[in-house]
C-alpha positions in Angstrom: 38.7 65.8 78.7 36.3 62.9 78.2 37.1 59.9 76.0 34.7 59.2 73.1 33.9 55.6 72.2 32.5 54.5 68.9 30.8 51.1 68.3 30.3 49.4 65.0 28.4 46.4 63.7 28.2 43.6 66.3 29.9 45.7 69.0 27.2 48.4 68.5 24.5 45.8 68.9 26.1 44.4 72.1 26.6 47.9 73.6 23.1 49.1 72.6 24.6 52.3 71.3 26.7 53.6 68.5 28.7 56.0 70.7 29.2 57.1 74.2 31.5 59.3 76.3 33.5 58.1 79.3 33.8 60.5 82.2 37.1 59.0 83.2 40.0 58.2 80.9 41.3 54.6 81.1 45.0 54.4 81.5 45.5 51.8 78.8 43.6 49.9 76.1 43.5 46.9 78.5 41.9 49.1 81.1 39.4 50.3 78.5 38.4 46.7 77.7 37.8 45.9 81.3 35.7 49.1 81.8 33.6 48.5 78.7 33.0 44.8 79.7 31.8 45.9 83.1 29.6 48.7 81.7 28.1 46.5 78.9 28.1 42.8 79.9 26.9 41.7 76.5 30.2 43.0 75.1 32.3 40.6 77.1 31.6 37.8 74.6 32.9 39.6 71.6 35.5 42.0 73.1 38.4 39.5 72.7 37.7 39.3 69.0 37.5 43.1 68.5 40.4 45.3 67.6 40.5 48.7 69.2 41.6 51.9 67.5 42.8 55.0 69.3 42.6 58.3 67.3 42.0 56.3 64.1 45.0 53.9 64.6 44.9 50.4 65.8 46.3 50.0 69.3 47.7 47.3 71.5 46.4 46.5 75.0 49.5 48.0 76.6 49.1 51.4 74.7 48.1 54.4 76.7 44.9 56.4 76.0 45.2 60.2 76.2 42.5 62.5 77.6 40.0 63.4 74.8 40.9 60.5 72.6 38.5 58.9 70.1 38.3 55.2 70.6 36.6 52.7 68.3 35.7 49.0 68.7 36.3 47.2 65.4 34.7 43.8 65.2 35.9 41.2 62.6 34.2 41.6 59.3 32.4 38.8 57.3 35.0 36.3 56.2 37.1 36.9 59.3 39.4 39.7 58.1 39.2 43.0 56.2 40.0 42.8 52.5 42.5 45.5 51.4 44.9 44.1 48.8 47.2 44.8 45.9 47.3 41.9 43.5 48.8 41.0 40.1 45.8 38.9 38.9 42.5 39.6 37.3 39.9 41.1 39.8 36.6 39.7 40.8 33.9 42.0 42.1 32.5 39.1 44.2 35.7 39.2 46.3 34.9 42.6 47.8 31.1 42.1 47.9 31.5 38.9 49.9 33.8 40.7 52.3 31.3 43.4 53.2 28.0 41.5 53.1 26.3 40.7 56.3 23.0 40.8 58.2 21.6 44.2 58.8 23.6 45.8 55.9 20.8 46.5 53.4 22.8 48.7 51.0 25.9 47.5 49.1 27.5 49.9 46.7 30.3 48.9 44.4 32.8 50.6 42.2 34.8 49.0 39.4 37.5 51.1 37.7 38.4 49.8 34.2 41.0 50.7 31.7 39.8 53.1 29.0 40.8 52.7 25.4 41.5 56.4 24.9 42.7 59.4 26.8 42.5 63.0 25.5 42.0 61.7 22.0 45.0 59.3 22.1 44.4 55.6 21.7 45.5 53.6 24.8 47.1 50.3 24.1 47.6 49.3 27.7 48.2 50.5 31.2 51.2 49.5 33.4 50.5 49.7 37.1 53.2 49.8 39.7 52.9 49.9 43.5 54.9 50.1 46.7 53.1 47.0 47.8 53.4 47.0 51.6 52.7 50.7 52.0 49.9 50.6 49.4 48.0 47.9 51.2 48.5 49.7 54.6 47.1 52.9 53.1 44.2 51.0 51.6 43.4 49.7 55.0 43.7 53.1 56.6 41.3 54.5 54.0 38.9 51.7 54.6 39.0 52.0 58.3 38.6 55.8 58.3 35.8 55.8 55.7 34.1 53.0 57.6 34.1 55.0 60.8 32.9 58.2 59.1 30.0 56.5 57.3 29.3 53.6 59.6 30.0 51.3 56.7 31.9 48.1 56.0 34.6 48.5 53.3 36.8 46.3 51.0 39.2 47.4 48.3 41.4 45.4 45.9 43.7 47.1 43.4 45.5 45.3 40.6 49.1 46.0 39.3 50.9 44.8 36.2 50.0 45.2 32.6 46.3 45.8 31.9 44.5 46.0 28.5 41.5 48.3 27.8 38.4 46.9 29.5 40.2 45.1 32.3 39.4 46.1 35.9 42.1 48.0 37.8 40.3 48.4 41.1 37.2 47.0 42.8 35.6 48.6 45.9 32.5 47.5 47.9 30.9 49.4 50.8 28.0 48.1 52.8 25.8 50.0 55.3 22.3 49.6 56.8 21.0 52.1 54.3 22.0 53.2 50.7 23.1 56.8 51.3 26.1 56.1 53.6 27.1 53.2 51.4 27.2 55.5 48.3 29.1 58.2 50.2 31.6 55.7 51.5 32.3 54.3 48.1 32.9 57.7 46.6 35.1 58.7 49.5 37.2 55.5 49.0 38.0 56.1 45.4 38.8 59.8 45.9 41.2 59.1 48.8 42.8 56.2 47.0 43.7 58.4 44.1 45.3 61.0 46.5 47.1 58.8 49.1 47.9 55.3 47.9 51.4 54.8 46.3 50.2 53.1 43.1 51.3 54.6 39.8 50.1 54.0 36.2 51.8 54.5 32.9 49.6 55.0 29.9 51.0 53.4 26.7 49.8 54.9 23.4 50.5 54.1 19.8 53.0 57.0 19.7 54.6 56.9 23.2 53.8 56.7 26.9 53.6 58.7 30.0 53.2 58.3 33.8 49.9 59.7 34.7 50.3 62.9 36.8 53.8 63.6 35.5 53.1 64.3 31.9 55.1 63.2 28.8 
């Protein structure tokens, strides 16, 4: 089965295409790099700085490539590295906007999730966020990479933990794409997947008690 190669951002510009199919399967990621450099000489300059994913997981040069695999070239983002963090400090929307901004990305959509002062008629005094930090950041990165591939967008996500008062930001997300529609769709997809898959929990504290959201009183 053929191998499908996806190109993003600067890699897409250098290859002159957003995707292509290889008739022969390279044995390893290193073999793939050599084949792509030979097929697209303009890629040779940026290939050493690109990460390569195989079937939506980052791969090392020694890793094998199976027949029919989906391979993607992931160039570095603005600022030098993706931003997928869990932090215990106040959030700044500019942190994620700066991470995704870049030439050719005409649409930037952001989402800021803030603490509400009431839930189901009960006054909320504060939220207490808890995370499994390493896994949470890894899942945020997986979500950003997957959504970025699906919508050809650049993604950044930062989530806060600790004690937050009503009005404080709990999560900030920015998605950038050449046009507005994929940026909007990417941003919505990020928050929906975050709520489902990232090990971050919140306890709502009321005047008359508290509960972990999702578990009930």
